[in-house]
N, C-alpha and C positions, 0 to 999 in steps of 0.2 A: 645646510642645503638653505639657501634664502634667500626671502624676496621671490617665490613665485608667486608670479602672475597670469592668472589660465584666461584663454579670450575661446570664445566659442563660435557660435552660429552668429550673431551679432559681430565678432572679428574678423568671421568671413567677408561680413557684407560691406566693411571700412576696405577691406582690402581690393574687393571689387571697385570701388570706388577711388582710390586709389591706382588703378590699372587705366583708369581714363585718364587719369592725369601723369603721366609717367614724371614731368618734369617736376614736379610738386614736392615741397620737403616731406621727410618721414616725419608722420605724429610722433610724439616724445613714447606716447600709450603703445602702439607698433614696436617702438625700440625695447620697450620693456617686456612684454610678455618672454614667459620661458615656457608657455605649455599652449598647442594650439590644439582645440577638439574640434574637429572637423565629421565627427560622423553624421552621415546620411545629409552634410552641407550641402556638396554643388548634386545642382540641376541635372537630368540625365542628358547627356552626349554635349555637357560641358566639361570644362576643365580647371585644373591649379591655377588660379591667377600669376599674372609672371611676376605683380608687384609681393610675392610670399618672400621672393627676395630679400626684402626688405626687414625680415622678424630679425636683425642679427642677434637678437640675445635669447632664439627659440631653441632650447636643449629637446624638446617632447613634442613631437607632430601624428595626431591618430586621427584620419582618413580615411576608413573603411567605410563599405557599402556606399560607396560613390561612383560606377562603374567608370573609373577613373582608365584608360588607357595609357596613358604617355603625363610625363612631368615636364614641367616648364624647365628653364636648363637652371632657371632662377634660385632650383631648388637647392644647386650646391654652392651657393653664396654662404647657406644655413652653415656655417664654420663650427658652430658648438653644439649642431644637432646631434643625438645620441639615441635617443631611439625613435624607429619611425614605422608604425603600422599604416597598411595599405592592403591589409586583408578585404578580402568581399569584394573586388573590384574586375579588368577588363583587360589586366594584363596580357597579352601573346607572348611580347618579347622583354628580355628584362630592361627596364625604363636606365640609358645612359649616364643621365643627369646625375643617377648614384657615385657614379665613380669618383669622384671629389667630393664627397662626406667622408673624410678622415678621419672622424671621431662618433663615426658614428658605431654605435657599440648592438645596438639590436634593431633587427629588421625582418617584419613583416609583409608576406607574399602570399600567404598560405590562401587557397581558395579564388583564386584566378584561373588562367588560361595557358600558362606557360609550359616548354615540354623539354627544352635548353636553357641552360647558359652559358653568357660570354665567359671566355677565358681568362677577362680583363678582370673578373671580380674577384680575382687572388691579388689585385692589388686594392682591395680595402680591408688592410690589416687588421683596424680597429675591429672588426667585427668579433662577436663572442658569442652572440646568439643569431640564429638564421631560421624564419619558418617559411618551408615552402612548399606549406602540406596541402593536399587536395588540392595539387596542379595534373597536367596531362605529362609527368614523366614515365616512359617505358623503361630508361635504362638509367643507371646511377647517374647524375652529371660529374663528369670527369674534370670538370675544373674546378670542383671541390678540392681534389686534392692537395691544390699547394696552400689550402686554408690553413695553417700550421697553427692559427692563433683561435680557431671558431673552437668554444669550449660546450656550445648547445647543438644541435642540429636538431630539427623538426621534419621530417621527410614523411608525412602521415596522407595515408590515401590515395595513393599512387599505382600502379601498376607492376612496381618493383617485382620482379622475383632473382634474382641475385645482386651481390656484390660485391664487386672486384677487388682482389688483392693490393692494390695500389692503396686501398685504402687506410692502409696503415701509414700513412705520411700525414695523416691528421691526427697530429702526435698530441693536439692539444685539447681533443675530444674527450669529454666526460660524461655527455647525457644527452641520449641518443633514439628518436622517437622514428620508428619504424611501421606502427600498429598500420591495420589496413590496408594490407598490399598484400602481393601474392605468393609468397614464400610458402614453397612446397617442402623443404629442407630449411634445414639451418645454417644460416649464411657464415659458412667457415674462417670468412674474411675477416670479421669482427673479433673472431679468437685474437687478432694479433695487436690487438687494441688494446696492450695492458692497461691502461689508466682510467677506461671505462668504468661509471660508476651508478651510472643508469642505462639500462637497455630496456625498452618497450620494443613487443614483436606481438601485441597483440591482434585479434582478429586476422589470420594468414591459415595456413592449412602445414603446420607444422608436428610431427610426429615421432622426431626421437631428436635425441641431441649426443652430438659426438663429443668424445670424451676430452676433446682439445678445448673443451671452453673450462676448464682449469685453468688456461693461462691467462683469462681474465681473472686475473689475482685481487684486482682491490677492487671489483665489483660487490654492489651491497644491493641495489634492486633492480629487481627483474618480473617483467608481468610480460605471461604470455597467455594471458585469458582469452579464449573463444579460438580454440586451433585443432587439434587434432590427434592429441594423445591419447590414449587408450591405457599408453601402463604410466607408471612416473618414470620420470627420467632421469634415472638414477647415476648418472655421472656429473650430476648439481650434488648428490649428496659428499663429493669433494670438496667444495666451494665454503669454506669457514666464515670468510668473511661476510656472506648475503645474508642480505640483514632481513631482506622483504621480497618473500616469491608469491607469486599469483597463477597460480593455473584454473582460476575456474570456469565453469563451461566448455571442459574439456568431456571424455570418456572416460578417465581415468578408474579403473577398478579396485587397484590394491598403494600400498604406501609401505614401501621397503622399511624397514628394522632399521638401515644403516644409515635411515634420516638424524638421527642422535649425533650423527656424526658433525651435521651441521652445525655449529658449534655457534653462530652467531647471528643464525636466526631466531628474526624478532617477532614477523608476523608474517603467518601461513594463510592462504586462501586457496580451500578446495572446495567451493560452492560448487553447486549442480553439476556433479560428475555420476560416476557411479562406484562410488566406495561404500562396500559394508561394513567392512573391518577397519579401525585403526591398530597400531601396534601400543602395547604396550607404553614401549621406546619414548614414543611422544610424550606423557606424562613427567619424564627424564631431562627434558629439553628446557634446561636451565634459563634461556635469555628468554624463550621464547614466552612471550606477554598476548599477543591476539590471531587466534586459531579460529579460522569460521569455517564451518562443514558445512552448512545449512542444503539443501534439496540434495542430499546423498541421501540412496535406501541404508541408510545404519544399522547394525546389526550392535554392533559393538564400537563403541557404546549406543545404546539407544540412540535416536535423535531427540527426543524432548529431553535427555540431558544437555548432549551438544548444544541444544539452544542456550543452555544456562552457560553456556562460556564455560574459558579453558579450566579454570578452577575446578568446574564441574565434572569437567573431564581427566582431570586428573583425580580427584576422589572417588571418583569410578575406580580407576586401574588400581586407586591404593586399594579401596578397599578388597577389589581381586588377587591382592599380595597376600589378604588376612584370612582369608574365606574364599572356598573355592566357586569357581562359573557355575551358573545352572542356564540351561538352557528353556528360557519358559514361553510356555506357547499357550500365552492367557488372555481371550481379548471378547470385548461387549460386543452383544447380541441385541439389538432393538426390533423388535416387536411393533411394526405401526398399522396401525389401520382403522376403520370406522369401527363403532361399536357393534359388539355384539359379531366380531367376524372371528372367533376360537381363537385370541390371541392368549389367553389366558391358560384355557385349558393345553394349548398348545404349550406354551412358556414352561405351566406345571408337569408336564407329560415326557419333555427334554430332563428338567430337572431329576422327576424319580425315575427315568428309565421305563415305568409302568400307565395302562391311561389313567391319565386323571380327569375329569371332567369336574367345570364349574357350574355349580347351581348360581342359579339367578343372579340371589341374593350376595352372591359373592364375587358378582363382575367390577374388575377393578373398573376406576374413575379416572385416575390422573397415573401415577406409574407404581408397581409392582416389582420389589427386584429379586434376583435369586442367582445361585449359581447351580452349574453343572460341570462336572468334571469326569474325563472319559478315563484318565490313567494320573499320573504324576506329573506329569510335562505338559498335560493337555488340559485346559479348564474354559468356562466361557462366564461372565458375567451379565447375566440375561435382565434386561427392565424390558419389561411388558405395559403401554403406554394404551392411555385414556383416551379414544375417539374424539372426544367432544371438542370441540371451537376452540373453546378460550383457553382452553389448556394446551392447545399447538403450540402458544406463542413459547411454550418451555421445553419442547424439544431439546432444542441446541446447547439447554443451559446442561442435560443430562447426558446427551449424544457425544461421546469421544470418534474426533475423527478417524481412528484408528479402527475404528469397530464395525460391524455387518449390521447391513438394515435388512431386515425382511418387511416386507410391503403384505400385510396379509388379507385376505378375503373370505367370505364363505362361499364355496360353490354351489351350495345349494340354492341360496338367496337371488346368487350371480343371473340372469339372462341376457344372454348374447341379443335377442330382440329387440332390446330398451336400451338403444344409443347413447342414454345419459348414464349406463350402472360402469361402463369401461372407466370413464374420465372420473364419477364419484370413488368407485373403489379400488382402481388402481393409478389413472392419471394422473389426477389431481397430486394425490403424495409424492408420486416419482419424479414431476413437477419442483415441489414443494423441497423433496429432501435433496434435488440436483442443484436448485438456487440458493440453499441454506448451506448445504453441508458439502461442498463441492468435490469430486473427486473416491466420495466415500464409494464402497462397493455394497450393492444392492443384488435383492433375489426375490423373485414371487413365489408366496405361497397361497395354492386355495386351500381351504379345511373344510370338513364334514365332509367327507370324502365318500363315509360311510352312506351319504341321507341325497347322493345324488347320482345317475346311473348313466347323466350323460354329459361325466366329468373331460372324458379323454375330447369328446367334440366340443364342450366349453374351452379347454386349455388349446387347443388347437385355434378355435377363432380369436381368444387371448391373444396366444403370440403373432397372431398377421396385426392385432391390433396395434401389439408392444409396438413390432417390424413398423410397423404404420406412424405410431408416434414418433418413431426414432426416426422416420426420413424425415416427418415435417420438422422437427425440429433442426434435421442436420441442412433440410434444403431452405431454412429462415436463416440458417447458419452460412450457408454458402452463397446465398442470395447476399448477406450483409457482409461478406468478406471480399466479394466480388463487388459490390457498391464502393469500398474502401479502396480495394486494387485502383480502380478506374481512376478514384479520386486522387489516390498517390500518382499517378501517373500523367496525369491534369494537370497538378499540382507544381508551379515552376519552383527549381531546385535551389533559389533564392528565399523561399520561404521553409528554412529551415523547420521553425518550431510549429508551422500548421504539416509540416510532413511528418514530424516526429510523433505530434497529437496523433493522425492518420495511422498509422507504424505500430503506435501504442494500443490504438482499439483493435486493430486488425490479430495484432498477436493474442489480446487478451478473446479474442471471439475463436480464433484458432484453439486455443486452449480448452473453453468452454466446450467446443466443437467435440473435443476428444471426449469429454466428459461425458456424453451422451447415451457412448458404449459401455457405460459402467456397469451394466445391466447383463448380471445371469444369464444365459439363451436361455433353457429348459422351467419351466413351470413347475415347481415341487406340487404334487397332491397330496394331501397327506388325513387324518384320521386319528384323530385323540383316542376316539372309544375303541376302534380294531385295531389300532395301532399301524393301521395298514399305510407306506409312505416312510414313516417316521426313520427308518434305517437309513434309507439316501440321502434326505433334509440331515440327519447326523453324522455321515459320512460326508458332504460335502463342506459341511460348519469345522471339521477336523480337518480338512485340504487346507482349509483357509485360515485355521490356526496356526497350523506349519509353516504357512506361506509367510507370517507374520510373528515369526519365532525371532524372540531377541536373548544375547547374552546378559544374565543377572549375575552381581554377588550374592553369595548364598543368602548372608545375612539380609539384605534387600527383598529376597523372596518372603524369608521368616516374617520379616517386619512386618510385609504386606497381606500374609497369612494369619497374623494376629489382628492387625487393625482390623480386615472382613472378617473377623470372627466376633467381632467388639456388635456388629452388624446385630447378629441374630440372639448374641449371647448377653449382651450387654444391656443396660438400662438408661442409659444417656443419647438424648436427641443427639447430641453433636459430640465431637470427641475436641477438648479443650488442649491448649499446647503441652502445657505438663505431663497430660496422660501419654502422647504421642511422644514426647524424647522416654519416656517411662519404655513403654512397649517398644523400643528402638533399642533401647538399652539391653532388656532383655533377651533381643535377638542377636544382640554382638557379641563375636570372639574376646578372648580376653586380650589379645594381642592388639583388637582394633580399638578396645578402650584405653589399652595404655597410649595408644597412639594418637586418639584423638579425646584428651581428658578436660578442654578446655571449653567453656560454656558458647563462647561463638561455635567449638568446633562441632560441638552436639544440636546447634541450632543449623548449620550447613547443612549437617547427614539428613537432619529432620528434612529441611525444604528440598532434598535431595531423593529422598524415598516421596515425600507427600506430591512433587512433583513430578514420579515414577507410575503413582497409583493415578492421579487425577488425570495421565494423558492416557492412560486406558481405562480409564471407564470407573474404577473402581469407589471413587469419594469425587468429591467434587468441594473444592478449594480454590481459593483467589489470591490470590500470593500480591496481587499488586495494591492490595488495601491493607494498611499496620492492622486495623482492626478487624478487619476480616479475616486475614493471614493467620491469627492463631485458633481459627475455631476450623473444624473440617465438617462436610456433610456427611458423614459414612453411611447415612441413613437419610436415602436421599429422598423417599415416602415422604417427609420430614420436610422437605422444602416444598413438596409436591404438592402437600396437603396446603401450606400456608398460602401459597397462590391458588390454588381452588378455593379458598375458603377466601381471600380478597377480592379475587376475580371472578365472583361467580356472579351471573347474571340473574340468577331466577331470587330475583326480590323478593318474594313471598318468604321463601328460605330465609334472604338473607334477615327480612323485619322479626322473623319469629326468632331468630337467635340473639337478634338486640335487644328484644322488649326481655325476653328471659336471663341473658345476660344483664343486664343494666340495671335490671328493676323500672323500666320505666315504659309510662302510660303507650297504650296503642296511638294515639297521635305523633305521642312525642319518637316515637319508634318510624312514624311514616313521613313525618317529618327527616329523619335524619338518614331513612332507605330513599327517600325523595332525591337530597342533598346528594348522593351516590351515583342514583343512577341516572339522573339530569343535568348534574354538571361534574361528575367525577370527581366529590372532594370527599376525603377521610378523616376521621379524626383519628388522633393516634388512640383514642380512649375504644373508638368505635373497633380500630383495626386487632385491640389489644384482646378486645370482645369477641371479635369474628374467628380469634388465633387462640380462643379459648380453651376446644376441646382438645390440644396437641400440648398443654401441660410444658409450657416453654418456661424456662429461666429468666428471671429479667434482664440479663446478658444476652439471651440467642433472643429475646425479643428486640435489643438494640439492633445487635448483629441483621435480624432477619430487614427492619426497616431502614438499616442502611443497606443490606443488596438487594431489594427492591428498588432504590434509586439509582444505586451504581447500575443495574442492568435496566436502568430507564424505564423501567414501568411506572416511575413518580415524578413527581419534585415536590416539595418544601415548601410552603410560605408561612409564614407569622404575623397574622394580621395587627399582632401588639408585643414590640420585644420585651416588654416587662411582663409579663403572661406565657408561663408556661404553655400551659393548654390551650392557647389560641395555636397551636400550629395547625397545620392542616397539609393532607398530603393529595393531592390533585393526581388523579387516574385519568388519563385519555381516553384507553382501555374500555373506559366505561361509559363514556359520554354517550348519551339517546338522542340531547335537544338536536331541533333543528336549527338550520339559519335562523335567530334572529330579526324580525322586520325591521326593527332600527341600524342594521347595517343597510337599509338599501337607502340612510342617507349617507350613510359618512362612507357608504362605499356604492355608489351607483352603478349601474351596468356601463352606463356611457360615460367615457375620460371627458373632460371638463375640456374647450381648448387651450387654459394656461397652463396644463398640467400632462407632464408626459407619464406614459406607463410601460415601465421594463416588466414583462413577462417570462418566465422562464420553464419551458416544459418539460416534465420526464416521464417519459412512456413506458407503461410497462406492454408488451404484446400477448403476453398469457394471460395473466393474473397480476394482480397487485399483492405484493409479497405480505403476508399476514403480520402488521407491527411494525413496519418500518416506517407508516405515515404517524403513527402512536409517538415512537420513539424520537420522531424528528422533533414532534411538537414538544416533548419533554425538553431535548434538549433545546430547541429555541427559545423557552420560557424561562430556562438559568439564565441567560442571556438577558431577557424581558425584565425578570428580576433586576438583575442587579441596576438598570437602569432602568428602574421602578417604574415603567409605562405600560400606561391604559391601555387594557388588550381584553377580548371578549372572544370564547372559544365556543365552538358547536362541535358534534360528532361527526362533523369533515372539515373545518376550517377552524384556523385563526386568525382575527383582525388586532393588529396592534398599532398605536396612533405613535411612531415616534417622534423624536423631537424635531428630523429637519423631511421627515416622509412618511406616507401612511404604507401597511405590507398589509398583507393579507396571502396565507398560504393555506390551500384548497384540495381536497382529492374526490376525483368525480369518473364515473364509470362512463363510457364514449363510446358507442354502437357505429360502425362504418357500413352501407351497403352497398355490396358489391354486385357484379352481374350473378342473373339468371338464379336470384333470391338470397344470393349468400348474403353472410354478413359476420364481421369478427369487431370485437372489441379489444379497447385499450382502456389499459388504467392507468389516469393522468394526475400525477404531484406535481402541482403550478403555487410555482414564486412570485409574486407579484410585487411590484412596488410602486408606488407612485409619489413624484413631486416634480420639483424643478430643479434640483440641485445635482446633477448627473455623476457627479465623484461621489457623493455622500447616497446615492442610491443606489451605485453599482456597489459600495461597500458593501451594502446590507444584502444584494442579491448576492454576494459573492460568502459571506459569512455561511448563508442557510445553505446554498450549494453545497459548501465545503463540506459545511456538516452533514449533508444528505449523501454525501460521495463516502464520508470514512464509515457511515451506517452501512453503507451497501456494502464498501469492502469488509468492513468487520464481521457484518452479520449475514448478507445474502451473497459473497462471492462469486457462486456461480448465475444470479438472476440474469435477463435479457433487457436493456433497457438500450432508448432513443433519448438524444435530448436536443430540443428546440428553442431558440430566441423569436416568440412572437415580436413581429413588428411593431412596431409602437406608432409607425405611420397608420398602417391598416387600423390599429386599435385604436386613434384617435377617429379618425374616417368611418367606424363602429361596421367595418367591413366584416362578413363573416366568416368567409373562411381567408384569413390574415396568410400575408407570406412567412414559410418559417425560414430560419436561418439556422442548418446546422452549427452547433457550440463547440467543433472543431474550429472554425474561423478564426472563433474567438484566443485563439493560441496565436494569432498570427504577428508576426514585429513589424512586418513593412504592410500598415494598413492606410487603406485607402484615404485621401477624402470625403469619398461619398458611397455609395453601397446601389444598387437597384434594387427597389421593391417590385419583384417580375408581377405582382399584383396589381399596382397599378400602371407600373410601366415609369415611375415618378425615380429622381435621384435621392436618397435621405442621406443627413450627416452622420457619418462613420461613428459618432458616438456615440447611437442610440443602437448601437448593434456590437461595437468592441466595447471592451471595460476599458479602461486608463492605463494603459502600458505600465508596469511595474517602477521604470524608470522616472516617469512623469510622475508615479504617486511617492517614493525613494525623493524626489525633487522638489516637491512641494512641501515632503514633511523633513528635507535636510536639518531645517534649523532647530527644531524640538528632537533631532536624535542625535545633534552635535549636544544638546545639553544630557542627553539623559545617558549617553554612551558612553564609560570611561576610559581613558587614555589605556589601561593595560588591555581590557577588554575588544580595546581599535588594535593592537598590536596583534592581538590572539587571532582576531578578524583576516589580518593583513596574513596571518599566517597563513590560515583556513584556505585562504583564495588561491594563493602560492601552491600550496598542497596539493588541491584540485582542480591545475593547469586555468584557472579563471585567470590569474595575472600571470605575467610573463619576470624574468627572472630581477628582468629592468625597472618593471614596476615597483615587483616588493621592495628592492632595498630604496627605491625612490622614495616609497609611500613610510621606510621602518625610519629614513634618514630627516626627514623633511619634520620638521617643527611645526606644524599644522599637522596632527595629530587626524584630525579630520578629514583630512586627502583624500581618505579610503572613500570617503563615499565621491567626491569628484570623479575618482575614477571610475568605481563601481558603474555608475552612469554610463560611462560609456559602451557599456558592454551588451550586447545583445544579448547574449545566452539565459535562459528562463533559469537554467543551473542555478548562476549566479544569485538570485535570487531566492530560490530553493536551498541553498546553503545559507542563506541572513537569514531565511525563515527560523532554518531551523537552529543557527547560531542564539537563534531567542528565547527559542524553547528550551532548551540546553541550560539558558541564563536563569531561566523561570520569571524572561521579564515579557511578561505574555501582553502588558501593555503599550512595549512594543510594537512588540508582533501584530497588535492590533490600529497598531497607527500606522503599519506600509501594508498591512493585507487587507483590513477594511474600510 
């Protein structure tokens, strides 16, 4: 395929001019065109010009999103046309002008308004791929029965509930998409299509499959995602040539042992079902290379093993064959609450089974670990946390999401008449846990029962408060969901990206709404002194532990016991890799050692067991870093104490430690202390001094420093690359300095007339999640350090002078006065960019926004927030209440030219409100992309786009055969789907080509 000549909007304009002079000669350039890309080129109410018939050499015509309802007859003159895309238009009948296109192979008429097809369509014998998805078909179009050469048929998103038996006449059909229809039973007529290789029946209501499916002897791919299966369709077990099966998002509870008969199976997707046990035979399926079982209540194997992939699942089942299976009911119990709430006394009382009161001098400050075993099969790891604000950031490091949280408060100190007490002692803790550990089970425990005579009345009031708290959050979610639903109804169906953004937000809100109820109904009233109420709490904990039981190989349980014993019996602060492997070998039976004798086998087994221990909260282990992976924090208080020492806000204590440890004068210690608390700067030497009491080895000290950077508590700077001692660590968490006066000149409150400000506000309606701003600041500084950018920090903000613009990141508390003297508070993180180059400004804004969204997803998945873009026009006019644009609209594909600023009644350029579409960015950076992507990578990318349904088979083959391998970028920018861009971004991530990712994303 040589001499491809592509024409876009400019070509369309030329055709318009030719239509005005029908007698004129056809320009040579028009005769040379091979590709016409007319995506969104035609004005509403208009049509393709008759002069299109002059494009005698055109083979590829792409004209979606044009609201076309008919075609000029002259299109039949395109005798070489092989590919035609007319999707997302307004056709109500099949365009008869297409009958004469004898060489047409691929026709896309999806997302129109067709309800039937004419019989004459059977005369289009060259057609191989036909897409009529998302039209108005209520019954299968009978005109298709005579299309014997058709190989690929797409009939998605219609209202089909049955397939006539005459479909067997479509003998050439190999690939058939019928997803998103109305099938309640498997259409048995399909079983007569013996040559079918791919069948897609996703998003229907099928609950069973007849044995007749075995007649589909050539079927290789079957997609049954989002149907109504409650059991695995056993008829599939006889399908030996099936390679890929998708059964995700059903209600399947069991997998038969006969699945091993599916000897050709390579990829099996069972995500989001109700499977508790996988059959051991699944480990013997030799052809299977990919198994996905995420989102199931797995007991065998445990979910954390399944998350590690198929090989880990196989190793798990192998371990079960060499050692007996043990039902393990060991969970983590986390005691949270304000200081002196009785947590430590309760923890020790549970552990020892007798009254154990804590003296004031023994009160824990960070975390104290303990264990409690009720019998051989049920045990608890207890974490007793301090309540000081500075340490609250550390809780998620120590808490397993499979664990249990007890919100603990002192009954004798709780005053029902004090409105602040509920929020202080209970409400704030519930909000924090639900936001940061979404879905974890909680219970409320009142201590010091022996000192309170009105505990029953108090708990009754607290239960009412809890219910009110729950209802308030429920109502907030309901109002948000109602608002989103209205927006979905009010949004035009053609705005697919906006609709999807709204639907995604609705789904997340609904998921979070359900988690509001994850609190035990009763309040436990206990006394660690008299033991009253302890038995009831113990009974509750035992029931929860039994509910969380998993099946484990005996050697894993033995190894876990040995590792846990090191917490109390060993002298090491951490456990190294060699020590861990030795403990595992001591617990392994002879047969297992014989089968797993290699270095790699032992390393993998060690990772499996450590993953299991970390998942249930026995240890802290970070397997994503080569350095951190080789060290295990089995004594969690060591890590907690280091955090306490470094993040301590008590300047007198810190100064005293530095002066004694570093043997320096008081003024010198005061200077270092001022750097720490004013600027958040700590040198490595100062950090080592603060951690001196914990007797860390040099390796452990290095690991601690790397860990604090991995947790994004700090970022590293080196003032002089040649002087190792010039390395400093910046901790935004420690900053106390207010906004500097010099910033009034660098970032004045009023925006100048020659400058534009883009500002995005993220509003948190209940409270700003602790540490979320500081972590964003750390992540931002990693980028600023790479670009050697001037920046200024203060406790609630960062200012940066970038090459093309200025940026200010800030955090503030905003109060809103409501009726009847009531008020509400929002915490707002604002990302503001000032400059004149909008493309670059949007790039910076997008980068910081994406970083913040990633942090929320990773650390605060349950937090509630809203995002608004502040109207740049209002900002320039210095309006006190600017118009706020919902960020969901930024996902829009069909963006307008102008948008209305409601506060001023004026229309402003959409460029101020909408970021540049990804196609615009890719087009602009196309030349640089072409220079930096290798030909093999481009071909691999072509494979990905085809596999994900972005490219049709025709487009895929065209790109593959084209001598211009970078033609893939030309085709890519004809696609409106954001999925295409997401795939491109992920492709660059997998290649570790972050330079190219930044090029197109920022």
